[in-house]
C-alpha positions in Angstrom: -0.3 0.0 0.0 1.5 3.3 -1.3 1.6 6.1 0.9 1.1 9.9 0.4 2.5 12.7 2.4 0.9 16.1 1.7 2.8 19.1 2.8 0.9 22.1 2.9 2.7 25.7 2.8 -0.2 28.2 2.0 -2.2 29.8 4.9 -5.6 30.7 2.3 -7.0 27.7 2.5 -10.5 28.1 0.8 -8.6 30.2 -1.8 -5.1 28.8 -2.4 -4.5 27.6 -5.6 -1.9 25.4 -5.0 -3.8 23.6 -2.3 -6.8 23.1 -4.5 -4.6 21.6 -7.5 -2.7 19.5 -4.8 -6.0 18.0 -3.3 -7.6 17.1 -7.0 -4.1 15.4 -7.5 -4.7 13.1 -4.3 -8.1 12.5 -4.9 -7.8 11.2 -8.4 -4.8 9.4 -7.5 -7.0 7.5 -4.7 -9.5 6.9 -7.0 -7.0 4.7 -9.0 -5.9 3.4 -5.7 -8.5 3.6 -2.9 -6.0 2.1 -0.8 -3.7 4.5 -0.5 -2.9 6.4 2.8 -2.7 10.0 2.8 -1.1 12.1 5.7 -1.4 15.9 5.5 1.0 18.2 7.1 -0.2 21.9 7.2 3.1 23.7 8.3 0.6 26.7 9.3 -0.9 24.5 12.4 2.5 23.0 13.3 4.6 24.4 16.2 7.8 23.7 14.3 10.8 24.3 16.8 13.1 26.9 16.5 16.7 25.9 15.0 18.5 27.1 18.4 21.6 26.7 20.5 21.3 23.1 21.3 20.2 21.9 17.7 23.2 23.9 16.0 25.6 22.4 18.6 24.3 19.0 17.8 24.8 19.5 14.4 28.3 20.3 14.8 28.7 17.7 17.3 27.7 15.3 14.9 30.0 16.3 12.2 33.0 16.4 14.4 31.8 12.9 16.2 31.4 14.9 19.7 29.1 13.1 22.2 25.8 15.0 22.5 24.5 16.4 25.2 20.9 15.5 26.9 19.7 18.7 25.5 21.3 18.5 22.6 19.5 14.8 22.1 16.2 15.9 22.8 17.0 18.7 20.0 18.0 16.1 17.4 15.5 13.6 18.2 12.8 16.2 17.4 14.2 16.9 13.9 14.5 13.2 13.4 10.5 12.9 14.0 9.9 15.6 11.6 12.5 14.3 8.8 10.2 10.6 9.4 7.3 11.9 7.7 9.3 12.2 4.7 10.8 8.9 5.2 8.0 7.0 5.9 6.2 8.2 2.5 6.4 6.8 -1.4 4.8 10.0 -2.8 5.6 13.3 -1.4 3.1 16.4 -2.6 3.9 20.0 -2.2 1.3 23.0 -2.6 3.5 25.7 -2.5 2.7 29.4 -3.4 5.3 31.8 -4.6 6.2 34.5 -2.4 8.5 37.2 -2.7 9.8 35.4 -5.5 10.7 32.5 -3.4 9.0 30.0 -1.3 6.8 30.7 2.1 8.8 31.1 5.1 7.1 28.3 6.6 8.1 26.0 4.1 11.7 27.3 4.5 11.6 26.7 8.2 10.7 23.4 7.4 13.3 22.9 5.1 16.0 24.0 7.4 14.8 21.8 10.2 15.1 18.5 8.5 17.7 19.3 6.3 20.7 17.6 8.3 23.5 15.3 7.8 22.1 11.5 8.6 18.8 12.6 8.6 18.2 13.5 5.2 21.6 13.7 3.6 25.1 11.8 4.1 28.3 13.0 3.8 31.7 11.5 3.0 35.0 13.4 2.5 35.8 11.4 -0.8 32.1 11.0 -2.2 30.7 14.0 -1.2 26.9 14.5 -0.3 24.1 11.9 -0.9 20.6 12.2 -0.4 18.8 9.7 1.7 15.3 10.3 0.7 15.6 7.3 -2.3 13.0 5.5 -4.5 10.2 8.3 -3.4 8.2 10.2 -6.3 7.5 13.9 -5.5 4.6 16.0 -7.1 4.7 19.6 -6.5 2.0 22.2 -7.0 3.4 25.7 -7.6 1.0 29.1 -7.7 1.9 32.2 -8.9 0.1 35.2 -9.2 1.7 36.3 -12.4 3.1 34.5 -15.5 7.0 33.6 -15.1 6.9 31.8 -18.1 9.7 32.4 -20.6 7.6 34.6 -23.3 5.8 36.8 -20.3 6.7 40.3 -19.4 8.1 38.7 -15.9 11.7 38.0 -16.7 11.2 34.2 -15.4 14.6 33.0 -15.0 15.8 36.1 -13.3 12.4 36.3 -10.7 11.7 32.6 -10.0 13.5 31.5 -7.0 10.5 29.4 -6.2 10.7 26.2 -8.6 14.7 26.0 -9.1 15.4 26.4 -5.7 12.7 23.7 -4.4 13.8 21.1 -6.9 17.4 21.5 -6.1 16.6 20.9 -2.7 14.5 17.7 -3.5 17.7 16.6 -5.6 19.9 17.4 -3.1 18.1 15.0 -0.6 17.4 12.4 -2.9 14.3 12.7 -4.9 14.7 12.8 -8.3 11.5 11.6 -10.1 9.9 15.0 -9.8 6.8 16.0 -11.4 5.0 19.6 -11.2 2.0 21.3 -11.9 2.1 25.5 -12.1 -0.7 27.4 -11.7 0.0 31.2 -13.0 -2.0 34.2 -13.4 -4.0 33.9 -10.2 -4.0 37.7 -9.7 -5.9 38.6 -12.7 -9.1 38.3 -12.1 -11.8 35.5 -11.4 -12.3 34.5 -14.7 -8.5 34.2 -15.4 -7.8 32.7 -12.1 -10.6 30.0 -12.6 -9.2 28.9 -16.2 -5.8 28.7 -14.5 -7.1 26.2 -12.0 -9.0 24.5 -14.0 -6.1 23.9 -16.6 -4.0 22.9 -13.8 -6.6 20.7 -12.2 -6.8 18.7 -15.3 -3.0 18.3 -15.6 -3.2 16.9 -12.1 -5.7 14.7 -12.9 -3.8 13.4 -16.0 -0.7 13.2 -13.4 -2.7 11.1 -11.1 -3.8 8.4 -13.8 0.0 8.0 -14.8 1.4 7.8 -11.4 -1.1 5.8 -9.7 -0.9 1.7 -9.9 -3.8 -0.4 -10.9 -7.4 0.1 -9.5 -7.8 -1.8 -6.6 -11.0 -2.7 -5.1 -9.4 -2.5 -1.4 -11.1 0.0 0.8 -9.5 3.7 0.8 -7.4 4.5 4.3 -8.9 7.3 5.9 -6.9 10.5 5.4 -5.0 12.2 8.6 
């Protein structure tokens, strides 16, 4: 049985284009594979810890091989617990709005917490870095108020730090099978916004049909 982890990074909920399209993907995937388990992490509802003194000290103690203090062990255990959500899933779904040409700070906070040696990546002096999230698929829904396509009036290569950054991070932690759906022009009014969401929704449905295994008659697992 496959497990989907959906990480939500928009606070808009009912108005969020990224969340709407991601949920379309998940619902159509489960239509094809009803036994799929779904876990959702709403970063706006989570009490993410600070990466403070104990976590920082634990990070460098781990790099140098120094034993951790009790406080450092506690901080590191908390980071491992957060990262476990990623390790336990087969498909990682992210819904990401563009904020100031990048990603929301809540998502960056999450990334900074879990992107640690021996948690999401390994390091060897001879072989370098290696991602630990192997054999997983990622589906990323990006939402933008304007168009960042090459033929738009917004210089895409200069202003888009959302998709390039996020997919570079996925590659770094070992996720190389990545599919994306982009919803653009959500600031242009109801008709343009609605059309953009519909197009992205159809793309998400097609992607779900491609990625889902053959239909199973088993009952669907409840969504968390």
